[in-house]
C-alpha positions as CSV (number, residue, x, y, z in Angstrom):
1,M,-0.6,-4.8,27.2
2,E,2.3,-2.3,27.1
3,Q,3.2,-0.8,23.7
4,P,7.0,-1.1,22.8
5,S,9.1,2.0,22.6
6,E,9.8,3.6,19.2
7,I,13.5,2.6,19.7
8,L,15.2,-0.6,20.6
9,D,16.3,-1.0,24.2
10,E,19.9,-1.8,25.2
11,E,19.1,-5.5,25.5
12,E,17.5,-5.7,22.0
13,V,20.6,-3.9,20.5
14,A,22.8,-6.5,22.3
15,R,20.8,-9.4,20.9
16,L,20.9,-7.9,17.4
17,T,24.6,-7.3,17.3
18,G,25.8,-10.1,19.6
19,Y,27.8,-7.6,21.7
20,Q,27.3,-5.9,25.1
21,I,29.9,-3.2,24.7
22,P,28.6,-0.2,22.8
23,S,31.8,0.3,20.8
24,K,31.5,-3.3,19.5
25,Q,27.8,-2.7,18.7
26,I,28.7,0.4,16.7
27,A,31.4,-1.5,14.8
28,W,28.9,-4.3,14.0
29,L,26.2,-1.9,12.9
30,A,28.5,0.0,10.7
31,S,30.1,-3.1,9.1
32,N,26.6,-4.5,8.4
33,G,25.1,-1.3,6.9
34,W,22.7,-0.4,9.6
35,Q,21.7,3.2,10.3
36,Y,21.9,4.4,13.9
37,T,22.3,7.4,16.0
38,L,24.5,7.8,19.1
39,T,23.3,9.0,22.5
40,R,25.5,11.4,24.5
41,A,26.8,8.3,26.3
42,R,27.9,6.9,22.8
43,R,25.3,4.1,22.8
44,P,23.7,3.3,19.5
45,I,20.0,4.1,19.0
46,I,18.0,2.1,16.4
47,G,14.4,2.9,15.4
48,R,12.0,0.0,15.8
49,I,10.3,0.5,12.4
50,Y,13.7,0.6,10.7
51,F,14.7,-2.6,12.6
52,R,11.6,-4.4,11.5
53,M,12.0,-3.3,7.8
54,K,15.7,-4.2,7.8
55,M,15.0,-7.7,9.3
56,A,12.2,-8.3,6.7
57,G,14.7,-7.6,3.9
58,V,13.0,-4.3,2.9
59,K,15.4,-1.4,2.1
60,P,14.1,1.4,4.3
61,T,13.7,4.7,2.5
62,T,11.9,7.9,3.4
63,T,8.9,7.0,1.3
64,N,8.3,3.5,2.6
65,V,9.1,4.3,6.3
66,A,6.4,7.0,6.4
67,A,3.1,5.8,7.9
68,E,0.4,5.2,5.3
69,T,-2.7,7.4,5.5
70,W,-5.8,5.5,6.3
71,T,-9.5,6.3,6.7
72,L,-12.2,4.6,8.7
73,D,-14.3,2.4,6.4
74,L,-17.7,1.7,8.0
75,S,-19.3,0.5,4.8
76,R,-19.3,-3.2,5.9
77,V,-20.7,-2.5,9.4
78,G,-24.2,-4.0,9.7
């Protein structure tokens, strides 16, 4: 199974915004309070983790976007 990219692809951005034209996508993202970066071709780039948090109603911040530290717990292994 292929792992998705860290950023949304062009089709996903179009589905999110409802627009195919990058300038319309940018306008939609800006008017709806989404964070994005532009490529050199002026296409919006949106991070997948940011997208998931935003869609879940969680306000992304630097503290809750960072990956949680975990350790391997073998205590329950027979």
